[in-house]
Backbone as CSV, one residue per row, in Angstrom:
resi,resn,N_x,N_y,N_z,CA_x,CA_y,CA_z,C_x,C_y,C_z
1,MET,59.752,42.609,-123.790,60.293,43.590,-122.832,59.082,43.951,-122.000
2,ALA,59.460,44.216,-120.615,58.553,44.733,-119.616,58.588,46.379,-119.425
3,VAL,57.402,46.645,-118.851,57.193,48.000,-118.861,57.058,48.408,-117.392
4,MET,57.806,49.412,-117.020,57.590,49.795,-115.542,57.450,51.256,-115.355
5,THR,56.570,51.557,-114.293,56.578,52.988,-114.087,56.939,53.355,-112.925
6,ILE,57.611,54.415,-112.531,58.064,54.723,-111.340,57.447,55.989,-110.758
7,ARG,56.948,55.748,-109.642,56.215,56.996,-109.233,56.899,57.805,-108.006
8,ASN,56.505,59.051,-107.736,57.077,59.760,-106.655,58.431,60.084,-106.574
9,ILE,58.980,60.425,-107.634,60.463,60.747,-107.986,60.673,62.198,-107.538
10,ASP,61.582,62.390,-106.669,61.879,63.674,-106.269,62.236,64.644,-107.455
11,ASN,61.632,66.002,-107.337,61.932,66.633,-108.741,63.577,66.908,-108.876
12,THR,64.279,66.800,-107.758,65.686,67.132,-107.942,66.394,66.099,-108.887
13,ILE,65.892,64.656,-108.424,66.344,63.518,-108.918,65.951,63.500,-110.629
14,LYS,64.674,63.847,-110.756,64.110,63.969,-112.190,64.905,64.833,-113.127
15,ASN,65.235,66.175,-112.408,66.032,67.223,-113.041,67.454,66.638,-113.410
16,ARG,67.997,66.032,-112.423,69.381,65.464,-112.718,69.415,64.517,-113.838
17,LEU,68.317,63.572,-113.929,68.223,62.607,-114.780,67.895,63.170,-116.212
18,ARG,67.217,64.305,-116.162,67.065,65.144,-117.571,68.236,65.687,-118.092
19,VAL,69.065,66.221,-117.241,70.276,66.929,-117.779,71.130,65.722,-118.027
20,ARG,71.418,64.709,-117.258,72.259,63.629,-117.702,71.842,63.042,-119.131
21,ALA,70.690,62.759,-119.253,70.217,62.395,-120.739,70.516,63.513,-121.732
22,ALA,70.368,64.645,-121.509,70.820,65.630,-122.579,72.281,65.558,-122.589
23,MET,73.173,65.381,-121.648,74.527,65.411,-121.922,74.942,64.104,-122.754
24,HIS,74.145,63.069,-122.646,74.410,61.935,-123.457,73.703,61.766,-124.680
25,GLY,72.795,62.718,-124.869,72.058,62.803,-126.246,71.136,61.778,-126.426
26,ARG,70.320,61.529,-125.316,69.253,60.514,-125.441,68.179,61.028,-124.460
27,SER,67.049,60.248,-124.456,65.821,60.460,-123.795,66.052,60.006,-122.450
28,MET,65.224,60.664,-121.402,65.119,60.381,-120.159,65.118,58.823,-119.821
29,GLU,64.048,58.244,-120.629,63.995,56.750,-120.539,65.165,55.896,-120.894
30,ASP,65.643,56.310,-121.850,66.995,55.624,-122.293,67.931,55.772,-121.313
31,GLU,68.227,56.930,-120.883,69.154,57.124,-119.753,68.885,56.364,-118.539
32,ALA,67.746,56.283,-117.968,67.275,55.565,-116.832,67.582,54.026,-117.084
33,ARG,67.298,53.565,-118.201,67.556,52.268,-118.638,69.086,51.933,-118.550
34,ASP,69.781,52.730,-119.059,71.234,52.490,-119.150,71.850,52.703,-117.494
35,ILE,71.371,53.661,-116.773,71.745,53.592,-115.382,71.343,52.333,-114.556
36,LEU,70.147,51.709,-115.049,69.655,50.544,-114.365,70.501,49.366,-114.696
37,ARG,70.797,49.177,-116.067,71.692,48.299,-116.814,73.016,48.184,-116.179
38,SER,73.773,49.434,-116.075,75.015,49.339,-115.528,75.051,49.220,-114.028
39,ALA,74.087,49.476,-113.172,73.933,49.371,-111.698,73.835,47.913,-111.514
40,LEU,73.176,47.190,-112.334,72.678,45.728,-112.043,73.578,44.872,-112.752
41,SER,74.563,45.016,-113.473,75.315,44.155,-114.308,76.649,43.919,-113.563
42,THR,76.703,44.285,-112.138,77.850,44.080,-111.420,77.375,42.690,-110.738
43,GLU,78.529,42.064,-109.995,78.131,40.983,-109.063,77.419,41.416,-108.066
44,LEU,76.627,40.346,-107.377,75.667,40.578,-106.255,76.652,40.508,-105.020
45,PRO,76.672,41.448,-104.119,77.491,41.170,-102.984,77.287,39.841,-102.175
46,GLN,78.295,39.434,-101.633,78.126,38.242,-100.726,77.167,38.257,-99.603
47,SER,76.445,37.452,-99.202,75.512,37.454,-98.200,76.285,37.920,-96.889
48,ARG,75.541,38.401,-96.017,76.265,38.975,-94.707,75.651,37.970,-93.557
49,ASN,75.729,36.680,-93.927,75.249,35.973,-92.913,76.396,35.662,-92.232
50,LEU,76.260,35.987,-90.653,77.204,35.864,-89.682,77.576,34.338,-89.577
51,GLY,76.785,33.521,-89.314,76.965,32.177,-89.162,77.924,31.573,-90.222
52,ARG,77.524,31.878,-91.380,78.379,31.357,-92.477,80.016,31.857,-92.407
53,LYS,79.950,33.004,-91.992,81.400,33.863,-92.011,82.072,33.019,-90.860
54,ILE,81.314,32.837,-89.582,82.229,32.112,-88.684,82.639,30.784,-89.101
55,HIS,81.722,29.875,-89.674,82.006,28.625,-90.088,83.020,28.436,-91.121
56,ARG,83.079,29.509,-92.003,84.226,29.362,-93.129,85.701,29.730,-92.269
57,ARG,85.512,30.613,-91.269,86.642,30.996,-90.559,87.339,29.930,-89.735
58,PHE,86.425,29.273,-89.174,87.045,28.133,-88.245,86.878,26.742,-88.840
59,ALA,86.364,26.787,-90.360,86.365,25.184,-90.752,87.615,24.571,-91.166
60,LYS,88.646,25.410,-91.380,90.000,24.738,-91.590,90.491,24.085,-90.337
61,LEU,90.193,24.515,-89.214,90.706,24.029,-88.033,90.240,22.573,-87.602
62,GLY,89.031,22.182,-88.342,88.280,20.860,-88.292,87.505,20.969,-87.037
63,GLY,86.672,19.644,-86.939,85.681,19.764,-86.205,86.148,19.161,-84.590
64,VAL,85.135,19.021,-83.840,85.344,18.575,-82.496,84.361,17.549,-82.243
65,ASP,84.825,16.412,-81.695,83.850,15.239,-81.331,83.586,15.373,-79.917
66,LEU,82.239,15.642,-79.500,82.007,15.808,-78.153,81.117,14.594,-77.692
67,PRO,81.357,14.215,-76.452,80.501,12.954,-76.060,79.063,13.226,-75.663
68,LEU,78.073,12.178,-76.282,76.982,12.554,-76.083,76.418,12.425,-74.658
69,ALA,75.626,13.366,-74.074,75.047,13.294,-72.861,74.030,12.127,-72.714
70,THR,74.150,11.482,-71.562,73.350,10.313,-71.283,71.910,10.999,-70.721
71,ARG,70.698,10.135,-71.376,69.497,10.878,-71.105,68.637,9.723,-70.467
72,GLU,67.809,10.035,-69.653,66.591,9.290,-69.128,65.676,9.162,-70.073
73,ALA,64.848,8.051,-69.984,63.558,7.720,-70.696,62.621,8.762,-70.318
74,ILE,61.813,9.275,-71.253,60.785,10.207,-70.870,59.577,9.378,-70.258
75,ARG,59.259,9.912,-69.140,58.012,9.264,-68.493,56.668,9.857,-69.134
76,PRO,55.886,8.759,-69.320,54.630,9.101,-70.025,53.665,9.956,-69.016
77,VAL,53.061,10.997,-69.480,52.338,11.980,-68.797,50.930,11.465,-68.807
78,ASP,50.089,11.341,-67.734,48.851,11.123,-67.626,47.920,12.435,-67.429
79,PHE,47.036,12.917,-68.458,46.547,14.266,-68.208,45.260,13.928,-67.739
80,ALA,44.897,12.764,-67.354,43.523,12.572,-66.776,43.379,12.902,-65.304
81,GLU,44.556,13.016,-64.908,44.719,13.351,-63.432,44.218,14.745,-63.048
């Protein structure tokens, strides 16, 4: 098991944790552990990647084949000039 120290907790939060722990008949540490366990046991929210959302929305419509633009060969550059 890992050990974690949490610093700079607001006194109001600490007091609420103390009261909540007392209501459940356990220590503040046990209460904090239970809060973390329940908060982190749910599924992670889906990514908010806009590009993926747009792709998913329009993927069922299929792709579009665009003609490739013709290009000229690249001229070599002489940096000695």
